[in-house]
N, C-alpha and C positions, 0 to 999 in steps of 0.2 A: 653480217658477225656482228660488224661493228657496232650497229645499236644494238643489236642479241647484250652485245659483254655492257653498253652506256648504256641498255635497260636495270643488265642484274648491277651496276655499279652504282644505282639511283637507289637501288633498293637496297643496297649494304647499306649506303649511305642513311637510308631513310630506319634503318634498324637500328641502327648506330648517334643518328639525331633522337631515335627511342627513345631508347638505353641508358644517355646522357637526361632525358628529360628529367627521368624513371629516381635515379638516383639524385638529380637535386630536388624532387616533391621529396625525398626520401630524406634527403639530408633537411629539409623546408619542415617534416612535421617532426623529425626529435624538436626543430630550434621551441619549434611550436607546445610543444607539452614540455619542456624543460626550462623554456620561459613561463609559463602557466606556472611550473610550479617554484620559482621562484619563489621568495620571503619574503614581503612585505617586513615595513618601520610604518610603527601605530603614534605620531605622537601625542605631545601631553595635548593636555583642554581638547580630546576626543569626546566625538557623540559613536555612541555607536549604533545603526543604524538595521532595521531591517523595511527593507521596504518590494518595491513590486517587481524588481529583476530577482526575488531568493525565493527557491521551492525548496521546501524542507521536505527530507524524504527519507525512507525507513531502511535501505538497505541499498549495497551500494552498486548491486546487480540493477536499478530505479533509474543507474546515473551513468546512460550509454549514452557519449560522444558522438559519433559517427560527424554525417551531412552538419549537427550542429554547431559541431568548431568553431564554423566559416560565417551563421551569422549573429552580425556583430551587436544584436540586441537579443540576443538568446538569453535564457536565466544560468546565474548561477543555482548546482544543487548543491544545498547544504545536507549533510550524514543528521536528521533524527539527536542524535548523542553528541554528536561534534558542535551542533548549536547551543547544546545545553550544557557542556561542559563555557564552552565559549561563554552565557552569560557568568557560570559558578566563578571562574577567569575574572571576568571585568569585576563582577562586584571585591575583589582585593585591588583590583587592575586602579592604580593612582592615578594612566596615566585617561581612563577612562573616568569620564563626568557624566554618563548619563546614558538609559538610551533610549533611540526614538524610533517608536509603531512607524513605518510612514508607506500604510499597503491597504490599496482599495478591495484587492483580490489576496484571497492563501489559498498555492496551491499545497495544499499539503492536506492531510484527515484529519480526521475529531478527534484520537487519542494526539495526534503530535501536536495539535494545537493543547491538548490538553496537560502534556507536561513540559510546553514553553512555556504555557499560563501558569504556570505552577514553580515555575523557573525564577521565574521575570518578579510575579509573588516575593520568596524568595529575596533577591536581589537589593527586590525597596527600606530589605532589613536594616541595608548598608548604610541609609538616607540620600542613597544618589534618588533622583529620577527617573523614571519614568510616562515620559508623553507619547502622545498617537495622536498625531492627523491624516484624515479622512478627506473624500469627495463625492465619490460617487460607490458609498461603503457593500462588498456582500456582507451576512451575518457568520461567516467561517469571521473572516474581517475583524467585524464587530467587537467578536467574544473575547477573541485576540484583541484587543485594543482596549478594552473594557478596564483593562488590568491597569491599566493604567494611574497615575499620583492624575490628569487631567484628558480630558478628551475634545480637541476643537476638528469645527467639521467645515468645511470648501460651504458660504454665507447659497450659489446657489450647488448644493451637493442635499448628499439626501443619506438614509440608513433601511437596507434592506432589514427589519426583524420583521418575520412571521409567524416563525416555528417551525415545525416539521410536516412531513406529508412522504406520501410514496402515489407510485398511481402501475397499479400493476395489468399489464395486457392480454386481454386471450387470444385465442389463436383457433380455436375446435374453427367455428362455422367459417371461419378461411381454410384449411384445412382438408374442411368437408366439401367448399364449395368447387374448388382446383384437384378432392380424389387422391391430396396426402390423408394414406392413414396414417398415422401414429401409436404405436406397442405400449404400451407403456406399462413396470412390471417395478413395483416399491413398496417400501417397507418402510412403514409410519404417516401418521395418517396429515400429521404435517408440512407431509415434505412437501411443497408445494414448488417446487422446481420443474413439476407436471401436469402442477392447474392447470398453468393457462393451452393446455394440450387437451383438458379429462372438462372441462365449463367452458361456459360463456357469461359468471358473473364467481367471484371469490368467493369462497368456505366460508363458513363461520370460524372455523380451523385458523385458517389462513388469517380472517380478518382475527382474532383476539388476541392473534402473538404476533402479528405488527403492531397493532395497537397498542398492547403490551412493551412492545418495543421498543416503540419512538416515544411514547408517554415517558420510559426511562429515562432517556439520552437528552430528552427536553427537561424532565425538570437536574437535571446532571447541570444542563449546560445554561439553559434560562436563571437556574440559583444563585450561580456565578456571578455572570451579569450585572442581575437587579444589587443581590449586596457590594461585588463592588461598587456601583453607582451609589449606592448606598436610597433605591425606592422602594419602596413600600410593594409587594410585591401583589397585593391587589390591583394598585395602579398601572406594577409592569407587564404585567394579564393585561389590562385593558389595552394598553397604548402598542403590542405587539396586537391581538385582534382587528384595533383598528387601523392596523397598517399606519398609526400615527408619525412612524419617527421617518417617514421616505417625503416629507417634510421638513426643509431645514428648522425651519423659526420653534417648529416642536420640538424638537429636537434638546435645545435650551428650556424650550418650556417640562419639560417632561424629566429632565437633568442626563438624561444619554448623553448630552455636548456639553462643556464646560461653556463655550466663545465658537460664534462665527469667524471665519476670515479666510486670509489669501495664505496660499501655503509661501510667498515669502515673507506677509506678517509674521506668519511661523516658526520662519529659523532665522528670522528678528530677533523673537520671542527668543528663542535657543541660544542669541548672539552674546544679547544683552547680561540674561541667566549664567553664559561662559565667561564676562566681561570683556567680549570680540564684541572690537567696534563694526559699524555697520560696510565698512567698503573692507571688511578682510572678510575671506573664508572664512567659512567654516569648517572647521578637522573633521569628517565625516567618513570615518571607516564601517563598511561590511562586515554581516560576517565572515562572510566566504574569507575576508582576505585578514579579519583579526583571528580569523580558527591556522591560519597561514602563519601568522608568526608565535605560534604556542607548538602546532602540529611535533609533537618527538619525532626523530628521525628512525631512534637505532631504539625499538620497544627492553624494557627492561629482562631478566632473568622470567621471570617470572612473571604468567602473563596472563589476565583471562579472557578466552576466547570469545567474542558474541559472530555466533554463524548465523546467517540474515535467513529467515526464507519465507519471500515474500510473492504472493504471482500464484495462477494453479496451480493442481499438480497433475504435469505428467511425463509419461514414459520415457524412455529415450532421451539424447543429449538436447543441451542449450542451454545458455547464457543470463535470458531478458526476464521466464518465471524461474521454479521448483521444477526439474526437470531427471527421475531419481539417477540416472545414470552418473551425470555429474553431480550431483550433492551428497550421491552413498564417499567416493572420490573426497571429497572435502571433509567426510565427517572420517573416515578412512584415517587422514595425514592428520586430522586432529588428535584423533586416537590416539596416534605413532607421534609428535612431538611435547619433547619430555619440556621446555621450553611453556608450553603451555598445560597448569595444572590447572582451573574448573574451566568450563562451558556453559557460556548462556544460551539457549534458543530464542530469536526474536521470531516470534512466528507472528505474519500480516497476509494470512494463506484464506479464503474462501474454501479449500477444497481440493477438488479433480478426484481423479481416478486414484480405483483403492488399492488394485494391482501395486503401482508406487508407490502411495500413504503408509504401505506395513513392507515394504521392501524400505524405505526411509527409516521407517522405525524400527524394526530389527538391527537398524545399523546402530540405530542411536542407541538401542539397551544393551551393544558392547561397546560406547562408547558412553554409558552409567558408569560397568562393570571397573575402569579403569579413573576414572574421571567423576568430580562430582560436576549433576547436571541440571543446569536450573532454567524455566523453562519463564518468558515474557510475551505477553501476547500486544500483537498491534492493534489493527479496525477489523479485523479477523480471524479468527483459531478457530471457523469454523467447518462441520461438517469434517474431512482426510484432513483441514488445517488444527482442528482440533485431537485429530485421532495420534497423530505425530509426535502429541506434547505428551504421550500417553509411558514415554517413559523417561517421564524427569520427577527427579528429587522434590519437587516447589514446585510450583506455579501459580506467578504471577497476572492478575491480568487489571486489565483499564479497564474505570467505573463505564464508561461506552463501548468498549470489544464487542462487536457480534459473535456472541457465541454459544458454541455447544454443536444445533445441527445433527442432533445424531440419530441421522439415518443413512439409507440408499438404498440405488434407484436404479431403471434399466431404460433404457429408452429406444423405440430403430422401427427409422422408417418406415412406409410402402408407400412404392408410389402405382401399381397397381392399378386401379376405378382413375388417376391419371392418362398412366399408360394406353392405357383404354380407350379413354373418352380422344384421344389424341393417331389409335390406328394399330397401335402395338402392343405387340403379347405376347405373351411367351411362355415356352413348354421343359421340362425340367428334365434332364434322363441322369439314372441315381443308380450307384451300389448300392448300396445302403434307406436304409429307412430312415434317417435323419442326414444320407451326404452335405444334402442344400436345405440343414432346419431353419438358416435363414438366407432369401432372395428379397432386392430393393422390388423386387415383384410379385412376391407371393406373400411376405411379410414372416413371419416365425411359423416353424410346422408344430405341430399339439408338442411333440419328443423338447422339439428346442425351448417351447414356450414354457413349459411344465421342469425342464432339467433348468432355465438359463433361475424360472424362480425360487430353482431350492440353490440355486447357486448368493444369488442375488439376501434373504435368508438365512443363511450360512454365513454368509458376508458381513448381513448387521450383529448375528451371533458373535463373532468374532471381535466383534466392530465392543460393543457391551461388553464384549470378556475382558479385551487389555482395558477398559475402564472401571470395570471391576475390580482389578486389582490393583490398579494404579490409585483409584480414589477411595478404595475400602469403603466397597457399597456395593447388595447385592445386588443381582440380575432384576429384578423388581423395580427394586430403589430407580435405578437408573433407566430400566423401559418405561419408565412412569414418568422423566422426563427427558426422553428422548422422543425416539417417532422423527425426527425429524426436525424441531423444534425449536427457533432462533432465538437465546435467552441474554439480555443483558449484561456488561462484566460484572454489576452490582450484583443483579440476578440471580449469578452464575455464582459467587464468595456463598447467600444465603443459601443455593440449596449443594453447593460443598461439591463444586465443579472445579472448581480453583481451589488453591486457598489463603490469600492475600490479596488484596486491592491494592493495585503501587506501579511504578514505573518502570523501564526498561534500567535507569543505575539506580534504582531497591534491586532488581535482582542482578545487577553488576556485584553491589557490598556483599548481595548478600552468599553470593557468587564464592566468590572472597576471603570471607568471614569460612564457608564450608570448606576449605584448604587453607584453613589454617594461616592467607597472605597479611601481610604487612604492606609492605609497599611491593606494588603491582604493576601492570602499565595494561592497559587495556585496548587489544586487537579486532580488529572487525572483520568476518567470513564470506561470505569469498570477496578475494581483493575486486579491485574495483577495475573493469578495465581499459587499460592506456587507451590515451588518445589513440594515438597511429592502431591498435589494432581492431579496435570501434570503428573507425573510419574505411579499414579495407574488411570489417566484417558489414559496414554497411553495404557494399560492391558487391557480394553475394543475390543474384541475380533473387533466390526467393527470398531474402532482406531486403528488397527492394521491390518487390512487385506487393509487400505485407505495407510498410510504409507507407506506398500510394496510395490503396487498398485502404487504410486504417486512420490517411489523413479525411481522404473525398468520406467515408461516410460517420466517422468519430469511432472514439474506441470502443464505447457500450457496444454503439451496432456489431462495430469485428466480432466481438466476443460471442456475439451471440452467430454469425457468420462462419467464423470460424467452430464453432460447436460442431457445424455443417457440413467444415471441410476438412478439417483438420484427423489424418486419418487416425493420430495420437490420442484421440480422442470418440471416433465412428466405433461402436456398437461397442465398447468398454462397459464395468458398469461400474456407473460411478459414485464418489462422495464430496457431492459438493451440494455447495447451500445458491440460491436462486438469489444472495441480496448481493445488492452493492452499496456498499452504507454511502454514502453521503450529506457532508455536512453542508446546506446551501442552503 
């Protein structure tokens, strides 16, 4: 009996200790959150610095802390809008004497780099300097850094200037070899999302659209580089074609860099420019810290809300991408918020579920009845990502936005041959002719195939209908430039798929003007998940396993894996582009 009470007492003590640990852990997490939000100060004679520890993101949903909180060197994630505001404020801030770009790689989308680059061009009008330094520099990092007054490179470094390319993988032979049938139903000869399962080589239509899009984007970016560096366009093409920039001496010879020097020499040069002695520290302030010095705590009564839609579109609920159930709640909240006078809908999505896209579009149309709704495109506004823009009063696109992909497809796997090869088969018993219209072991029935084809055709017509209504064009005009084809933002403007080429700031300014606002604040939605919430979200079993798989196979491969395993995607009619635009 004594041993029984001892065991009970020991268990009670263990539980109390565990509760105490959890309590103090909660306190620690809350203190950590409050410390991270403390407001820093900027010293006189400072240099605003964009370095390797800064990631520029499009949406608050991309900043999920979780386990990253405990990583000492985890990059600071800065919202694009905040980064642009920081550069704008630094232009007139007497404490900021210049900007230093010190990044070999930059984790940002091409349209985000475009916007930051344009803001830096404007900053230079103040007379303050913009310098850049690199070691082994990626193409996107150099694209940003080339805007600087002067570019400096490590003597043992190099610049990866190579142009743009894409590589399409094909799985037709693989699926046939292992007995996996893939039944595909699509509308649009350019709907290349399903092409890898139908062919062993790229189709002429897909090659045409990819070539046009890549050349449009490279023309936009390369012209800015050689214009900023004052290089002849023909000579610049020779440098890129020949990979000359990989050799450090060539970067000076061909005017890509102004001088080769070590990082210490670069910092001493900055000190000399600011009249700081070499034995004194250079006052550097990161973008993330500088943003905290002016970030408004209490928003003004009149607000322009920026509603971010970043990622693929799914049914159900979730926080890391665009889930219709949660997203509709955000739209309704904005609709009923009297302080919000106008909404800018920032889209950075390759599309996804047709049903979820339609649900979101409906709610946006209700929002538009009450408040101005202006759309701004980021890296992607394709397929379902373009579809949800069709409630807009006006659409702004970046020149390099992947736009359009007006098409619909369905893809259904059939494992019958694979199963039979391994001694597995099945029979179906049903009450009606198409009770089992789809089975992984038998594929689609004839009736199922007929009705899904009709459903896809109906979805495509609905897709085009809303576009014709918003863009004031005929069905034939949209169908001619639709069919699943993707365009650059520049072409989209020429074709009338968007109204203006402009930045997120341009869209915000127009929204304020349309709502007759002179004094207003800008607030982002959905709100960023706190570090505390993010940590415990990561503790969920599904989240832990998903992160482990993603870390093991990589983000892009995880997208393919998810398309085969996510129940919110399987057997759905999809409005999605297969392309993920990475400027690298």
